[in-house]
Structures are given as C-alpha cells and as structure tokens.
C-alpha positions in Angstrom: 4.5 -37.1 24.2 7.1 -34.4 23.4 6.0 -31.1 22.0 7.1 -30.6 18.4 7.9 -27.4 16.5 5.8 -26.5 13.6 8.7 -27.3 11.3 9.2 -30.8 12.8 5.4 -31.4 12.5 5.3 -30.4 8.9 8.3 -32.5 8.0 6.7 -35.6 9.6 3.4 -34.7 7.8 5.1 -34.7 4.4 6.5 -38.2 5.2 3.1 -39.4 6.2 1.5 -38.2 3.0 -0.4 -35.2 4.5 -0.9 -32.6 1.8 -2.2 -29.6 3.8 -3.0 -28.4 7.2 -6.3 -26.8 8.1 -6.3 -24.0 10.7 -9.6 -22.8 12.1 -9.7 -19.3 13.5 -12.7 -17.6 15.1 -14.2 -14.9 12.8 -14.1 -12.2 15.5 -10.3 -12.5 15.6 -9.8 -11.7 11.9 -9.8 -8.1 10.8 -11.9 -7.6 7.7 -9.2 -5.4 6.1 -6.8 -8.3 6.3 -9.2 -10.7 4.5 -9.6 -8.1 1.7 -6.0 -7.3 1.2 -4.9 -7.7 -2.4 -8.5 -7.6 -3.7 -10.3 -4.7 -5.5 -13.3 -3.5 -3.5 -15.7 -0.7 -3.6 -14.8 2.4 -1.7 -17.3 4.5 0.2 -17.2 7.0 -2.7 -19.2 6.2 -5.8 -17.3 4.8 -8.8 -14.0 4.6 -7.0 -12.5 1.2 -6.0 -9.5 0.5 -3.9 -7.0 -2.3 -3.3 -4.8 -2.5 -0.2 -1.7 -4.5 -0.6 0.4 -5.7 2.3 4.1 -5.1 2.6 6.0 -8.0 1.0 9.5 -7.5 2.3 11.8 -4.8 3.6 11.6 -2.7 0.4 7.9 -2.5 0.0 5.4 -0.8 2.4 1.8 -1.5 2.8 0.0 0.6 0.2 -3.3 1.4 -1.4 -4.2 1.5 -5.1 -7.2 3.6 -6.2 -9.0 3.7 -9.5 -12.3 4.4 -11.2 -14.2 1.2 -11.6 -13.6 1.2 -15.4 -9.8 1.5 -14.9 -9.1 -1.3 -12.6 -6.8 -3.0 -15.2 -5.3 0.3 -16.5 -2.3 1.0 -14.4 -1.6 4.6 -15.7 -5.2 5.5 -14.7 -4.6 4.7 -11.1 -2.9 6.2 -8.1 -1.1 4.3 -5.2 0.4 5.6 -2.0 2.5 3.9 0.6 1.5 4.0 4.3 4.0 6.8 4.9 2.3 9.0 2.3 4.9 8.5 -0.5 3.9 7.5 -4.0 4.0 3.8 -4.6 4.0 3.3 -8.4 6.0 6.4 -9.4 6.1 5.6 -13.2 2.4 4.8 -13.7 1.0 7.3 -11.0 -1.9 9.3 -12.4 -1.3 12.9 -11.1 -4.7 14.2 -12.3 -6.5 11.5 -10.3 -4.2 12.1 -7.3 -5.3 15.7 -7.1 -8.9 14.6 -6.5 -9.7 15.3 -2.8 -12.1 12.3 -2.7 -9.3 10.0 -3.9 -7.0 11.4 -1.2 -9.7 10.8 1.4 -10.1 7.2 0.3 -6.3 6.7 0.5 -6.0 8.1 4.0 -9.0 6.1 5.2 -7.7 2.8 3.7 -4.2 3.3 5.2 -5.6 4.6 8.6 -3.8 7.9 8.1 -4.9 11.1 9.8 -6.4 13.9 7.7 -3.3 16.1 8.1 -0.9 13.5 6.5 0.3 14.9 3.2 0.2 12.5 0.3 3.1 12.9 -2.0 2.3 14.6 -5.3 4.1 15.2 -8.6 4.9 18.8 -7.6 6.7 17.6 -4.5 9.0 15.4 -6.6 9.7 18.2 -9.1 10.6 20.7 -6.3 12.7 18.2 -4.4 14.9 17.7 -7.5 15.1 21.5 -8.0 16.1 22.1 -4.4 19.1 19.9 -4.2 22.2 22.1 -3.5 25.9 21.7 -3.0 27.7 22.6 0.2 31.3 22.1 -0.5 31.5 18.8 -2.2 28.5 17.3 -0.4 25.1 17.1 -2.1 22.4 18.1 0.4 18.8 17.1 -0.6 16.1 19.4 0.6 12.6 18.0 0.8 9.7 20.4 0.1 6.3 19.4 1.1 3.5 20.6 -1.1 0.2 20.5 0.7 -2.7 19.7 -1.4 
C-alpha cells in the first residue's frame, strides 16, 4: 500500500461519498487560548471581556478586542491592539477605554506581551503626523512613542 498525500486522500474520499474527516487530538496537546480564539470570554478583571483573533493573512496580525460586558456588540465602545502593540481597529478604537490601565493589562496578558510594551494610543498617532518633516525632497516619518 502506497502512502498518499492528504490532498490525494481527500480527492478519493470525495469520490467515495465521504463528507468529512474526523481528527482526534489529545486534550493536553491543545492550548486553551487556541480553542477560545474568536470567542468573547471573561477577563480576570470584573466587567471586562476579551476576544483574541488569530492572524488571517499577511496583512492582519493576531490581535485582542476588549470591551465592557454591555458593549460586546458596540464596536466604538471597544479597543483592539495587534500583537506588536499597534492599534487594530483605528476608526472605531475607543481612546477613553484605551487609557484605562486595567484594559491595557488585559491586552498585554492576552497577547503575551511584557509589561514594558507600549500600546499605541491616539496621542502617538497625532504626534507621528505632526513630526513628519522634509529633508530635501524626501519625506522622513518620525515615530514618537507616548508612554502611558
């Protein structure tokens, strides 16, 4: 019996009328965070919920959304940060919520970031636009990190 690739096996399975394949994996091999990705869950801080979404392609990083329980469906009452600390949903990002130290703590914990990682804020975006300057004909962006 020759070993088949997964693609060859699934093509043959379709021809044989097999609708799905069941894969069993030992529970200890699955990370709980992986199972909960994409689902709202309680954080360790009262009334705050979080949802970690995986990266979907080369343009989107793994990121976390955080909201008060009553605002899980209200996008402009939420914050979301990428795993590099940059803001994820720039247009609906709630800057007041983002300034909350507890919310920042939830984000760092959910993304496994160290406490010294700076999460991007509205002020950082405003200052980075102000600090662009010209040198000859070349635009040089200057990034200002606002800690907080």
